[in-house]
C-alpha positions as CSV (number, residue, x, y, z in Angstrom):
1,X,-4.1,-10.3,-3.7
2,X,-5.7,-7.6,-5.5
3,X,-7.7,-5.2,-4.0
4,X,-10.4,-4.7,-6.6
5,X,-13.7,-2.6,-5.7
6,X,-16.5,-4.6,-4.7
7,X,-18.8,-5.4,-7.4
8,X,-22.1,-6.8,-8.4
9,X,-24.6,-7.2,-5.7
10,X,-22.0,-6.8,-3.0
11,X,-21.9,-3.1,-3.0
12,X,-23.9,0.0,-2.7
13,X,-22.9,3.6,-3.6
14,X,-22.7,5.9,-0.5
15,X,-22.1,9.5,-0.4
16,X,-19.8,10.7,-3.3
17,X,-19.5,7.5,-5.2
18,X,-17.8,5.6,-2.2
19,X,-18.6,2.0,-2.4
20,X,-19.6,0.0,0.8
21,X,-20.6,-3.4,1.1
22,X,-24.3,-3.9,2.4
23,X,-22.9,-6.1,5.5
24,X,-20.8,-3.2,6.4
25,X,-23.4,-0.6,5.7
26,X,-25.6,-2.1,8.4
27,X,-22.9,-1.1,11.2
28,X,-21.4,1.8,10.0
29,X,-22.0,3.1,13.5
30,X,-19.7,0.4,15.0
31,X,-17.0,-0.4,12.4
32,X,-14.4,-2.7,13.4
33,X,-10.8,-2.3,12.3
34,X,-11.3,-5.1,9.8
35,X,-14.2,-2.8,8.4
36,X,-12.0,0.0,8.2
37,X,-9.2,-2.1,6.4
38,X,-12.0,-3.2,4.0
39,X,-13.4,0.1,3.1
40,X,-10.2,1.9,3.0
41,X,-9.0,-0.9,0.4
42,X,-12.2,-0.9,-1.6
43,X,-12.1,3.0,-2.0
44,X,-8.4,3.7,-2.6
45,X,-7.5,5.1,-5.9
46,X,-3.9,4.0,-5.4
47,X,-4.8,0.2,-5.2
48,X,-7.2,0.4,-8.4
49,X,-4.1,2.3,-10.1
50,X,-1.6,-0.2,-9.2
51,X,-4.1,-3.1,-10.1
52,X,-4.6,-1.6,-13.5
53,X,-0.9,-1.1,-13.9
54,X,-0.3,-5.0,-13.1
55,X,-3.1,-6.1,-15.6
56,X,-1.6,-3.9,-18.2
57,X,2.0,-5.5,-17.4
58,X,0.4,-8.8,-18.1
59,X,-0.9,-8.1,-21.0
60,X,2.5,-6.7,-22.3
61,X,4.0,-10.0,-21.2
62,X,1.6,-11.9,-23.4
63,X,2.3,-9.5,-26.2
64,X,6.0,-10.2,-25.8
65,X,5.2,-13.9,-25.7
66,X,3.2,-13.3,-28.8
67,X,6.4,-12.9,-30.8
68,X,7.6,-16.4,-30.5
69,X,4.8,-17.6,-32.7
70,X,4.3,-17.4,-36.6
71,X,2.5,-14.7,-38.2
72,X,-0.3,-15.3,-40.6
73,X,-1.6,-12.4,-43.1
74,X,-4.3,-12.5,-45.7
75,X,-3.6,-9.9,-48.6
76,X,-6.1,-9.0,-51.3
77,X,-5.4,-6.4,-54.1
78,X,-6.8,-5.8,-57.4
79,X,-8.2,-3.4,-59.8
80,X,-8.0,-2.5,-63.5
81,X,-4.5,-1.5,-65.0
82,X,-3.3,-0.5,-68.2
83,X,0.2,-1.9,-69.6
84,X,2.1,0.7,-71.9
85,X,4.5,-1.7,-74.3
86,X,6.2,-0.5,-77.4
87,X,6.6,-4.2,-78.7
88,X,3.9,-6.7,-79.3
89,X,2.7,-8.1,-76.1
90,X,1.3,-11.5,-75.3
91,X,-1.2,-10.1,-72.9
92,X,-3.7,-7.3,-73.5
93,X,-2.7,-3.6,-72.4
94,X,-5.9,-3.1,-70.7
95,X,-6.7,-5.8,-68.3
96,X,-8.2,-6.1,-64.9
97,X,-6.8,-8.3,-62.2
98,X,-7.7,-9.5,-58.7
99,X,-5.1,-11.1,-56.3
100,X,-5.6,-13.2,-53.0
101,X,-2.5,-14.4,-51.1
102,X,-2.2,-16.0,-47.8
103,X,1.4,-15.3,-46.3
104,X,3.1,-17.2,-43.4
105,X,6.3,-15.9,-41.7
106,X,8.3,-16.9,-39.0
107,X,11.4,-15.8,-37.0
108,X,13.5,-18.7,-37.0
109,X,16.6,-17.1,-35.2
110,X,17.4,-13.9,-33.8
111,X,20.1,-14.4,-31.2
112,X,18.0,-13.4,-28.3
113,X,16.2,-10.2,-28.9
114,X,12.6,-11.9,-28.6
115,X,14.1,-13.8,-25.6
116,X,15.0,-10.4,-24.1
117,X,12.1,-8.9,-24.8
118,X,9.9,-11.5,-23.1
119,X,12.4,-11.6,-20.1
120,X,12.1,-8.0,-19.6
121,X,8.1,-8.1,-19.7
122,X,7.9,-10.9,-17.2
123,X,10.2,-9.3,-15.1
124,X,7.9,-6.0,-15.2
125,X,5.0,-8.1,-14.5
126,X,6.8,-9.4,-11.5
127,X,7.6,-5.8,-10.3
128,X,4.0,-4.5,-11.2
129,X,2.4,-7.4,-9.0
130,X,4.6,-6.7,-6.3
131,X,4.2,-3.0,-6.4
132,X,0.5,-3.6,-6.0
133,X,1.0,-5.7,-2.9
134,X,3.3,-3.0,-1.5
135,X,0.6,-0.2,-2.0
136,X,-1.9,-2.6,-0.6
137,X,0.0,-3.1,2.8
138,X,0.8,0.9,2.5
139,X,-3.1,1.4,2.4
140,X,-3.7,-1.2,5.3
141,X,-1.4,0.5,7.4
142,X,-2.8,4.1,6.8
143,X,-6.1,2.7,7.7
144,X,-5.0,1.2,10.6
145,X,-3.0,4.3,11.8
146,X,-6.1,6.2,11.1
147,X,-8.1,3.8,13.4
148,X,-5.5,3.9,16.2
149,X,-5.3,7.8,16.2
150,X,-9.1,7.9,16.6
151,X,-9.5,5.5,19.3
152,X,-6.3,7.1,21.1
153,X,-8.2,10.5,20.8
154,X,-11.5,9.4,22.2
155,X,-9.6,7.4,25.0
156,X,-7.7,10.8,25.7
157,X,-11.1,12.5,25.7
158,X,-12.5,10.0,28.0
159,X,-9.3,10.7,30.2
160,X,-10.0,14.3,30.2
161,X,-13.7,13.9,31.0
162,X,-12.5,11.8,33.8
163,X,-10.1,14.3,35.0
164,X,-12.9,17.0,35.1
165,X,-14.9,14.9,37.1
166,X,-12.2,14.5,39.5
167,X,-11.7,18.2,39.7
168,X,-15.2,19.0,40.2
169,X,-15.4,16.5,43.2
170,X,-12.3,18.3,44.7
171,X,-13.9,21.6,44.4
172,X,-16.6,20.5,46.2
173,X,-14.3,19.1,48.6
174,X,-12.9,22.5,49.2
175,X,-16.0,24.3,49.3
176,X,-17.2,22.1,52.1
177,X,-14.0,22.6,54.1
178,X,-14.6,26.2,53.5
179,X,-17.9,26.3,54.4
180,X,-17.0,24.9,57.9
181,X,-13.9,26.7,58.3
182,X,-11.6,24.0,57.8
183,X,-9.9,25.7,54.8
184,X,-9.3,29.3,53.3
185,X,-10.8,30.6,50.2
186,X,-7.3,30.0,48.6
187,X,-7.9,26.3,48.7
188,X,-11.3,27.0,46.9
189,X,-9.7,29.0,44.1
190,X,-7.0,26.6,43.7
191,X,-9.4,23.9,43.0
192,X,-11.7,26.2,40.7
193,X,-8.6,26.8,38.8
194,X,-7.8,23.3,38.6
195,X,-11.2,22.4,37.3
196,X,-11.1,25.3,34.9
197,X,-7.8,23.8,33.6
198,X,-9.1,20.4,33.3
199,X,-12.3,21.6,31.3
200,X,-10.0,23.4,29.0
201,X,-8.1,20.3,28.4
202,X,-11.2,18.3,27.8
203,X,-12.5,21.0,25.2
204,X,-9.2,20.5,23.6
205,X,-9.5,16.7,23.4
206,X,-12.8,17.0,22.0
207,X,-11.6,19.1,19.2
208,X,-8.7,16.5,18.6
209,X,-11.4,13.7,18.4
210,X,-12.9,15.3,15.5
211,X,-9.7,16.1,13.8
212,X,-8.8,12.4,14.3
213,X,-12.5,11.5,12.8
214,X,-11.8,13.6,9.8
215,X,-8.4,11.7,8.8
216,X,-9.9,8.4,9.6
217,X,-12.7,9.3,6.9
218,X,-10.1,10.4,4.5
219,X,-8.4,7.1,4.7
220,X,-12.0,5.3,4.3
221,X,-12.8,7.3,1.4
222,X,-15.7,9.0,3.1
223,X,-16.5,12.7,3.3
224,X,-15.7,13.9,6.8
225,X,-19.3,14.8,7.4
226,X,-20.4,11.4,6.7
227,X,-22.4,9.5,9.6
228,X,-19.8,6.7,10.7
229,X,-18.2,5.6,13.8
230,X,-16.2,3.0,15.3
231,X,-17.0,0.4,17.9
232,X,-15.6,1.3,21.4
233,X,-12.5,-0.5,22.3
234,X,-11.3,0.5,25.9
235,X,-9.8,-2.9,26.9
236,X,-6.1,-3.4,28.0
237,X,-3.3,-4.0,25.0
238,X,-2.1,-7.3,25.5
239,X,1.7,-7.2,26.5
240,X,3.0,-9.5,23.9
241,X,6.8,-9.5,22.7
242,X,8.6,-10.6,19.4
243,X,8.9,-14.3,19.2
244,X,11.8,-13.6,16.2
245,X,14.9,-12.0,16.7
246,X,15.9,-8.9,14.4
247,X,18.3,-10.8,12.2
248,X,15.2,-13.4,11.3
249,X,13.3,-10.4,10.3
250,X,15.9,-8.7,8.5
251,X,16.1,-12.0,6.4
252,X,12.6,-12.3,5.9
253,X,12.3,-8.6,4.5
254,X,15.2,-9.2,2.2
255,X,13.5,-12.2,0.7
256,X,9.6,-11.4,1.2
257,X,9.0,-7.5,1.3
258,X,7.1,-6.6,-1.8
259,X,8.8,-3.4,-2.6
260,X,12.4,-4.9,-2.1
261,X,11.3,-7.8,-4.5
262,X,10.0,-5.5,-6.9
263,X,13.2,-3.3,-7.1
264,X,15.2,-6.3,-7.7
265,X,12.5,-7.2,-10.6
266,X,13.2,-4.2,-12.3
267,X,16.9,-4.8,-12.0
268,X,16.6,-7.9,-13.8
269,X,14.2,-6.3,-16.4
270,X,17.1,-3.9,-17.0
271,X,19.4,-7.0,-17.6
272,X,17.1,-8.5,-20.0
273,X,16.9,-5.1,-21.8
274,X,20.7,-5.2,-22.2
275,X,20.4,-8.7,-23.8
276,X,17.9,-7.3,-26.1
277,X,19.9,-4.3,-27.2
278,X,23.0,-6.6,-28.0
279,X,21.0,-8.9,-30.0
280,X,20.1,-5.8,-32.7
281,X,23.8,-6.1,-33.8
282,X,23.4,-9.9,-34.6
283,X,22.0,-11.6,-37.7
284,X,18.4,-12.9,-37.8
285,X,16.9,-15.5,-39.9
286,X,13.4,-15.8,-41.2
287,X,11.5,-18.5,-43.1
288,X,8.2,-17.8,-45.0
289,X,5.7,-19.3,-47.2
290,X,2.6,-18.0,-49.3
291,X,-0.2,-19.1,-51.5
292,X,-2.1,-16.8,-53.8
293,X,-4.6,-16.9,-56.2
294,X,-4.7,-14.5,-59.4
295,X,-8.0,-13.7,-61.1
296,X,-7.5,-11.9,-64.4
297,X,-9.3,-10.8,-67.4
298,X,-6.2,-12.2,-69.2
299,X,-5.6,-16.1,-69.0
300,X,-2.3,-15.7,-69.1
301,X,-2.0,-14.1,-65.9
302,X,-4.8,-16.1,-63.9
303,X,-3.8,-18.9,-61.8
304,X,-2.4,-20.2,-58.2
305,X,1.0,-18.9,-57.1
306,X,3.2,-20.5,-54.4
307,X,6.2,-19.3,-52.7
308,X,8.8,-20.4,-50.0
309,X,11.4,-18.0,-48.8
310,X,14.2,-18.1,-46.6
311,X,16.2,-14.8,-45.5
312,X,19.1,-14.0,-43.8
313,X,19.3,-10.0,-42.4
314,X,22.7,-8.9,-41.2
315,X,23.0,-5.4,-39.7
316,X,26.4,-3.8,-41.3
317,X,26.1,-0.1,-39.9
318,X,23.3,1.8,-38.0
319,X,25.3,5.2,-37.4
320,X,26.4,3.8,-34.3
321,X,22.9,4.0,-32.7
322,X,23.1,0.2,-31.9
323,X,26.4,0.6,-29.7
324,X,24.7,3.5,-27.9
325,X,21.6,1.6,-27.3
326,X,23.7,-1.1,-25.7
327,X,25.6,1.4,-23.7
328,X,22.3,2.9,-22.5
329,X,20.8,-0.4,-21.4
330,X,24.1,-1.2,-19.6
331,X,23.9,1.9,-17.5
332,X,20.3,1.8,-16.9
333,X,20.8,-1.7,-15.6
334,X,23.6,-0.3,-13.1
335,X,21.2,2.4,-12.1
336,X,18.4,-0.3,-11.4
337,X,20.6,-2.5,-9.5
338,X,21.9,0.6,-7.2
339,X,18.2,1.6,-6.7
340,X,17.3,-2.0,-6.0
341,X,20.2,-1.9,-3.0
342,X,19.2,1.3,-1.7
343,X,15.5,0.0,-1.7
344,X,16.7,-3.1,0.6
345,X,19.1,-0.8,2.8
346,X,16.1,1.4,3.5
347,X,13.8,-1.5,4.0
348,X,16.3,-3.0,6.7
349,X,16.8,0.6,8.6
350,X,12.9,0.6,8.7
351,X,12.4,-2.9,10.0
352,X,15.2,-2.2,12.7
353,X,13.8,0.8,13.9
354,X,10.1,-0.6,14.0
355,X,11.2,-3.7,15.8
356,X,12.7,-1.8,18.6
357,X,9.9,0.7,18.7
358,X,7.6,-2.2,19.2
359,X,9.9,-3.2,22.2
360,X,9.7,0.3,23.7
361,X,5.9,0.3,23.2
362,X,5.7,-2.9,25.0
363,X,7.5,-1.6,27.9
364,X,5.5,1.6,28.1
365,X,2.4,-0.5,28.3
366,X,3.5,-2.5,31.5
367,X,5.0,0.9,33.0
368,X,2.0,2.9,32.3
369,X,-0.4,0.3,33.7
370,X,1.9,0.3,36.9
371,X,1.8,4.1,36.8
372,X,-2.1,4.3,36.5
373,X,-2.5,1.9,39.6
374,X,-0.1,4.0,41.7
375,X,-1.7,7.4,40.8
376,X,-5.1,6.1,41.3
377,X,-4.2,4.8,44.8
378,X,-2.1,8.2,45.4
379,X,-5.2,10.3,44.4
380,X,-7.7,8.1,46.7
381,X,-5.1,8.6,49.8
382,X,-4.8,12.5,49.0
383,X,-8.5,12.9,48.7
384,X,-9.2,10.9,51.8
385,X,-6.5,13.2,53.7
386,X,-7.9,16.5,52.6
387,X,-11.5,15.4,53.3
388,X,-10.4,14.4,56.9
389,X,-8.2,17.8,57.4
390,X,-4.9,16.5,57.3
391,X,-4.0,16.9,54.0
392,X,-3.3,20.1,52.0
393,X,-5.3,21.4,48.7
394,X,-1.7,21.2,47.1
395,X,-1.2,17.7,47.8
396,X,-4.6,16.8,46.2
397,X,-4.0,18.9,43.1
398,X,-0.6,17.4,42.6
399,X,-2.0,13.9,43.0
400,X,-5.1,15.0,40.8
401,X,-2.6,16.0,37.9
402,X,-0.4,12.9,38.4
403,X,-3.8,10.7,37.8
404,X,-4.7,12.8,34.7
405,X,-1.4,12.3,33.0
406,X,-1.5,8.4,33.9
407,X,-4.8,8.2,32.3
408,X,-3.4,10.0,29.3
409,X,-0.1,7.7,29.3
410,X,-2.1,4.7,29.8
411,X,-4.3,5.3,26.6
412,X,-1.6,6.5,24.5
413,X,0.7,3.4,25.4
414,X,-2.0,1.0,24.5
415,X,-2.8,2.6,21.1
416,X,1.1,3.2,20.4
417,X,1.6,-0.6,21.0
418,X,-1.0,-1.4,18.4
419,X,0.5,1.2,16.0
420,X,4.0,0.0,16.3
421,X,3.0,-3.6,15.8
422,X,1.2,-2.8,12.8
423,X,4.3,-0.7,11.4
424,X,6.5,-3.7,12.1
425,X,4.0,-5.9,10.2
426,X,4.4,-3.4,7.5
427,X,8.0,-2.7,7.2
428,X,8.6,-6.8,7.5
429,X,6.2,-7.1,4.5
430,X,3.8,-9.4,6.3
431,X,1.0,-7.2,6.7
432,X,-2.2,-8.9,5.9
433,X,-5.2,-7.2,3.7
434,X,-7.6,-7.4,6.9
435,X,-4.8,-5.6,9.0
436,X,-3.5,-8.9,10.5
437,X,0.0,-8.6,11.7
438,X,1.1,-11.9,10.6
439,X,4.0,-11.8,13.2
440,X,4.5,-14.4,16.1
441,X,4.1,-12.8,19.8
442,X,4.6,-14.2,23.2
443,X,3.4,-13.2,26.4
444,X,5.7,-11.1,28.4
445,X,7.1,-12.8,31.4
446,X,5.6,-11.1,34.8
447,X,7.9,-8.4,35.8
448,X,10.1,-8.5,32.7
449,X,8.6,-6.3,29.9
């Protein structure tokens, strides 16, 4: 599908020429992942470039098909002329004439030159269309990746803020125990140090949020200081696993992935160019017809003319250029076939890697959920024991640190799972233009992520 810019009444100009649909403009402070993908596709110079190239390839194919039809030409020449003759002429030496003629010509047989050119243009059109599809998927993946990174950075900031609040509560507990003589000043200092460290982590996380926001703006084609934001999403990632095995995915990649199919089309184009180069050494047969009218000051020269021509052209010698053209086309075809095979191998490697990356991400989602549950309970127990005077500040701070790490792992595992799913969809060549993965997933059995 094309990724042409929004047009007509469905667009408006934003900062620096960015195009934003009116329905999206009304919710720029709560963009969804679908909105992010739409904006990225609508403002991407990459998709505009490949779409223009695909249209140019379509026009080139139409031009190649046009050579299968006859050509018709209307000519007109005339003017005064002076004839030099040393004998008695039947026509005056000074005369004026005007000749109009209608010429029809048709290449009857060329032994595959036009067919080769048309086949090459056809495969070039396939390659351009598929390259555009691959570019659309790449832009979608980039936009989704930026969206997931921004959501993850916001989640990490929230986790860091929760850690600050926990550290602040621990410091208050240490101060109370110190005030009643149940703890030394060392407890207070350690709790204060932990609070400062948590605050520092929160400040770093806040900076990371702004950096991720700038990358998201870049993916959307917006200025980094534009006013926009994405809708908060703090839900739990669905623990899902692939319903297809890796062999099925690889077979789909080899058959349907756009860049792999484009490479194959370019290889077929090179083969067609070999056929075209070979036909240059073969004869060609043409058929022509013309009808003309001569208007002249001399009645002997005026009148209608008719002609029917039949021609055969046999190339005899071209300085060996045709032979070298054939060798060039053959070697280019071999190189194109090698590139197509390399693209296929890279695609298989990518989908293999992303398949197992998604499996790992799925396992991490389940494990991080268990880790967070245990860390919350551990921190609550440690805080209660410390408040009752039977636990140490060291136990409390250790539990607090483990809880902060568990919160961060929970956030990262969730958004890593979404990013891994998008990457696998892209590598399999099925990532949709709305960001949909188009991959069949099934719920993970309890206890078996």
